[in-house]
C-alpha positions as CSV (number, residue, x, y, z in Angstrom):
1,M,-44.9,79.6,-56.2
2,K,-46.0,76.0,-57.5
3,P,-49.0,76.2,-59.6
4,N,-52.3,74.4,-57.9
5,Y,-51.9,71.0,-59.9
6,E,-55.2,69.6,-58.7
7,A,-56.9,72.7,-60.9
8,M,-56.1,71.7,-63.6
9,N,-57.0,69.1,-66.2
10,K,-55.2,66.4,-67.9
11,A,-54.1,68.5,-71.2
12,E,-52.9,71.2,-68.8
13,L,-51.2,69.1,-66.5
14,R,-49.4,67.2,-69.3
15,A,-48.5,70.6,-70.9
16,Y,-47.3,72.0,-67.6
17,V,-44.7,68.6,-67.2
18,L,-43.4,68.9,-70.9
19,G,-42.2,72.5,-69.7
20,H,-41.3,71.2,-66.5
21,R,-39.6,68.0,-66.7
22,E,-37.9,68.5,-63.0
23,D,-41.1,68.7,-60.9
24,I,-41.5,65.2,-59.6
25,E,-44.8,66.4,-58.1
26,A,-46.6,67.3,-61.1
27,I,-45.1,64.1,-63.0
28,R,-46.4,61.7,-60.0
29,L,-49.7,63.3,-60.2
30,L,-50.0,63.0,-63.9
31,F,-49.4,59.5,-63.6
32,Q,-51.5,59.3,-60.9
33,V,-54.2,56.4,-61.5
34,Q,-57.7,57.9,-60.6
35,D,-60.1,56.1,-58.7
36,D,-62.7,55.9,-60.6
37,I,-60.9,54.1,-63.3
38,D,-61.2,50.2,-63.8
39,I,-57.8,48.7,-64.7
40,K,-57.2,45.3,-65.6
41,K,-54.4,43.8,-63.7
42,Y,-52.7,40.7,-64.8
43,P,-49.8,38.0,-63.2
44,P,-46.3,38.4,-63.5
45,V,-45.0,37.0,-67.0
46,C,-42.1,36.0,-65.2
47,T,-40.4,35.2,-62.3
48,E,-38.3,37.0,-60.1
49,E,-35.7,35.3,-61.7
50,G,-36.3,35.4,-65.3
51,I,-38.0,32.6,-66.0
52,P,-41.4,32.8,-68.1
53,I,-44.8,31.4,-66.6
54,E,-46.4,30.5,-69.4
55,K,-49.9,29.5,-68.0
56,N,-49.7,33.7,-66.9
57,I,-48.3,34.6,-70.7
58,N,-50.8,32.3,-72.2
59,I,-53.5,34.8,-70.3
60,M,-52.0,37.8,-71.0
61,K,-52.5,36.5,-74.9
62,K,-55.7,35.9,-74.9
63,A,-56.8,39.3,-73.3
64,I,-54.8,40.9,-76.4
65,E,-56.7,38.7,-78.7
66,D,-60.4,39.8,-77.2
67,K,-59.2,43.1,-77.1
68,I,-58.6,43.1,-80.8
69,E,-61.6,41.2,-81.8
70,Q,-63.4,43.6,-79.4
71,E,-62.1,46.7,-81.3
72,N,-62.6,44.8,-84.8
73,N,-66.2,44.3,-84.1
74,N,-66.4,48.0,-82.9
75,K,-65.3,49.3,-86.4
C-alpha cells in the first residue's frame, strides 16, 4: 500500500523518496512546482543546434548579478 503523498510535507516526502528511489510518483510530486511559487523563466541560452544566443546570455548574466547584489545588500 502506497503512502498518502499529499498528506506529507516536503521534508517527509523528501525522506520518503530518499528511501524509495524507485517510486516515480513520489519523485514527481516532490519536484512538482507549487502554484503559489513565483518562478522567473528565462529564454534559452543557445539554439537547438547549440549556437549561443548572446542576447539571452546577457539577460541571464544581468539577473545573476542583480541577485548577488540583492543578497549582498541583505547581509
